[in-house]
N, C-alpha and C positions, 0 to 999 in steps of 0.2 A: 089479686088484681088481674082481671082478664086481659088478654092481649089486645092491643089497639085494633079496632075493627077494620081499618083500611090502611095498610102500611104503605100504600102507594101515595098517600097524602101526608103521612107523618112517619118518620123513622127516628128512633132515639139516636142521638149523636154517638158516633163511634169512631175510633181512629182508623185511618189518619185524618185528623181534623184540619179544617181550613180556619185559620184564626185571622179575624179582621181586627187589627191592633192599632189603637190610637197611642202614639208616643209623645204627642205635644198638643197644646191648644194654641200655638202660635201659627199665624198664616200671614203672608204678605198681601194676599188678595182680599177684596172687600165685596164679595158677591152678595147682593142684597137679600137673596132668599136663603142664604146660609144661616143655620141656627146660631152660629157664633157672632153674627152681625146684627146690630141694632140699626134698622133702616128707617126709623121714625123721624119725624120732623125735628130739627135742631140736633140730632145725634151725629150727623155727618159720617154715617157708616162706621161708628165706633164699635169696639169690642163689646159684645153683650155682657161679658163678665163684669163690666164696671158697675152694673146694677143688679146682676144675678150672682148671688153668693155661691151657688152650686157650680159655677163655671169659672174656676181660677185660671189665670194665665201662667201655665207651667210647662216645663219639659219633664217627662218621666225620666228618672235617673237611669243612666246607662248601667250602672252597677246593679240597680234593682231589676232591670230587664235581664241582665246576664244571670243573676242569682235565680230568678224565677224560671226563665227559659234555659235551663241547664241541659246538658247532653241527654240526660234521661227523659226529661219532658219533651224535648225536641224530637225524640224518636217516635212520639205519638202524633206528630204534626207533619202534614204533607205540604201545606202552603201557608205562608204568612203574608197577609195582604196589609200593607201599610197605607191605609185608605183615609183620606182627610174628612172624617165625620166632624171632628172638632178642631183640626189643624192640619197643616201640610207637613208630612214627615221630613221633607227636605229643608224645613226650617229648624229642625233639631240640631243643636251644636255638635252632636255625635251621629249625624245621619248616616255618614259613610261607615263609621265604625260599627254601628248596629247592623247594617246590611252585611258587612264582612263577617261579623260574629255569627250570624245565622248561617251564612253560606259555608263557613269554615267548620262550624261545630257539627253540622249534619249534612253529609254530601247528597242526601236525597231531597232536601227541602228546596222548594221554589219560593222566591221572594217576589212579590208584586208591589210596585209602587204606583199609586195613583196621585198625580201631582198637577198643579197648574203650570209648572215648569218655568216660571218667570222669576226665579231667584238664582243666586249664585252666578258664577261665570263659567265660560266654556271649559276651562281647565278643570274645574270642580266636577262637571258632568263627565269629562273624559276619565277622571280618576274613578268615578263611580262605575263607569262602564268597564274599566280595566279589571275590576273585581270579578266580573263574569268570566274573563279569560283566565284569571289566576285560579279560580276554583272550578273550572270546567273539567269534568271527569273524562278521562281518555277511554275508559271502559264503557261509560254510558253517556255518550255525547248528546246531551239535550240542553235546552236553554233553561237555566235556573234563575235567571233574572228577567223580569218583565216590567216594563215601564209604560204606563198609560198617561198620555198628556192630554190636557183639556184645551181644545181649540173650538171656539164658538163663533167664528166668523171668517169672512174672506179678506177683511181688512181690519185695522185697529178700531174703527168706529163701531163696526158690527160686533166684533169680538169683545170690545170693552164695555158695551152697554150692560152686560151681565157680569163678565169676568173683569171686574173693576180693579184698577191698580196693578194690572199686569200688562206686559208688552208682547204683542203677538209676534213681532219679528224675533225677539229674544227667545220666545218659546220655540219657534220654527228652527232657529239656529241650534238650540239644544237637542231638538229631535234629530237634526242632521248629524250632530256629534255622535249621538247614541246609535244611529243607523249604521255608522262605520263599524260597529261591532255586531253586525247582523248574524254572524255565525254563533254568537253566544248570548245575544239579548233579543227578546221579543219586544219590538217597539210598536206601540199602537196609539191611536188617538180617539177621543170621544167628544161629541158635541151635545150640549144641553139645548134642546130645541124649544124655541118660542116662535111666535108669529113673525117676529122681525128677521129670523134666519131660516124659517121653514122651507122657503123656496130656493135656498142656496146650499143645501146639504151636499149635492153632487160636487159643486165647486169647492166646498170646504174639504171634502174627502180627497178630491184631486190635488188640492194645495198641500194637504198633509202627506199624501203619497209622494208628491214631488220632492219633499224634504226627507223622505225615508220611512214614513209610517207604513207598516206592513198590513195593517187592518184598521178600519175606521168604523166606529159604532156611534149611534145616535140615541139619546134617551130624552123622552118628552118630560119636561118639567111638570110636577104635580103639586108644587108648593104655592098655591094661590090663595090660601086662607090667611088673612091677617086683619087687624082691626082698623086699617087705614085705607082699605080698598072698598069701592062702591059695589062691586059685584065679584062673583067667583071666577070671572074670566080675565080680570085685570089685577095686577099687583102694583100698587103705588109705593114708591120709596123716595127718599130724599138723599141726594148725592153728597159728595164731599163739600160742595159749596152751598148746601141746603136748597138746591133746586129740586123741584118735584118732577120725578120721571116715572115712566110706567113700563111694565113688562106685560105682554099679552099672551094668553094661551094660544096654542096652535088652533087653527080653524077646524070646525067639525068635518068639512069636506076633506081637508088635508089629512086629518087623523084617520078618517075612514080609508083613504087610499094607503096610508102608512101601514095600517093593520092588514089591508088586503095584500100588500106587498110582502107580508110575512113577519111583521113586527111580533116580538115575543115579550112575555113578562120577564123582567130582568133576572129574577132570582130562580124561579122554578122552570123557566123555559117552556111555558105553556102559552098558547095564543090567547086563551080565555081563562078566567077564573071561575070556580064552581060556587055553589051555594054553601058549601062547607069550607072551613079554613084549609088552605093548602099550604103547609109549612115548607116552602122551598128551602129554607135555611137548614132544616133538619135533614132534608133529602140530600143536600150537598155537604152535610157535616160541618156547616159553617157557624161560627160563634162570634159574637161581637164583644170585644173587651174595651171598655171605655178608658179614658185617660186616668180615671180614679181607680182602675183595676177591677171594677165590677164586671162580671161575666153575664151577658144577656143572650137570649135566644136569637136576637136580631137587632138591627140598628133602630128599628121602630120602637122597641122597648127601651133600648139604651138612650135614645134621644129624649123620649118622654120623661125618663127618670131624672135627667138633668134639667130639662127646660120647664117641667111642670111640677116637680117636687112633690109636696104633700098632696096636691090635687091628683096627681098620677097615682101616688101610693095608696090613696084612700078610695079610688074610684071602683076598685074591685077587691074582694076579700083575698083572692088568689095573689094579686100583686102585693098586698099588705103582708102576706105570709112570706114572700121572698126575703123580707128583711129580718125574718126569724133565723136565717141561716147566714153563715159567712160565705158569700159568693165572690169574694175578692181574690183574684188570681195571685196577688202579691202576698197573701196570707195563707191561702189554702190551695192544695194541689188540684189541678183540673179534674182528675178522676174522682176526687172526693166531692167536689162541687156538683158534678153531674150525677152523682149517686145519692145526693141528699133528697129529702122528701119533696121539696118544691119541684125539682126537675122530673122526679118520677111521676108527679101528678099532671104535669104539663099536657101530655097527649089527651088526657080525659077532659081537661078543662076546655080544650079546643073543640070538643064535641058538644059542649053545652050551648044552648040557645043564648044564654047570657054570658058568653065568653068574653075575654078581654077585648075592648073596643078596637085596639090596634089590629088584632087578628081579623076582625070583620072588615075594618076600613081598608087595609092594605092587601089582605090575602084572601078575600072572597069578593063575589059580585053582589053580596046580599044587600048592602046599603050603599056601596061605593058607586059613584057615577062612572060608567064605563069609559067616559071621555077623559077621566082623570087618572086612569091606570098608568103606572110607570112602565112604559114600553120602550123597547129598543130594537133596532135592526142593524144589520151589517151592510156596509156599502163597499 
């Protein structure tokens, strides 16, 4: 098998890995564009797992996490990102213990928590931050704990249109608590941008920095395809009281200026995508591990596997082949997963004209509308 022709666009994963780990499918928020939420009429933003068997409401066992991510395996991991693809890690009953386990077992690991930040109380967040001081290395004084809070508006009305069932002031108070540990914790904030908040990003960033955020990023929402909207620029949803509400895409003029100001593709840090798949996840050695333990090259694959089921599995022969192997991290060591036939073929599949649709849609400009690219910038 010849070497992949352009290693600048695809590199096979190698340690130290960045692991994006789902520990729970519980979340206090009810964001209408989230995959775990049913935003259709009469659903009242309920958990999508009520009608989707492949999405159970579970916490991954702490014992299972410790057994799998033992001292040996953690030596191959540089960063563990507890990112809410399916649930917010801070809802896990052992959220603090899991973070402490990672920090205490390997002194080199960095733990990143992406959270809506509107759960628990201030004492709980203080105890979380105290872990960063407890496991701070005197020889290598770096910040090993990073927390990214979601802040989507300058007031509760703006913030809560998308980040539903969360309290902005409570989030800001928790940011303030964490900022008191600035010598040991990297505290940052992020905004999901829609038309209703696009002109307020500077104000949102200033608000976050007032409460202690060291860096603020903005990411343009690209989740506007559903069967209850009239067009690709509007997302209709029904709130907790079954009232019909709408989210609107950022305007074309605003997006053009956003890109002109230096917006980047979120994963591979390129301003534009090419006609060939550019696997930024492989370039950063990042892997997605779903709540069920299945390891995927990216969240786009992992999300489709849960939400589309057999439709996803059968849409491409290569995806169907994935299920011939045991790619579950809780059954098989990561090195064995990445060395199996499916992962070895992945670079070459990306080169095909009929490659996996997710690779084309999210990681090339071949058929994707440039206005829908997931972009971010730093304020």
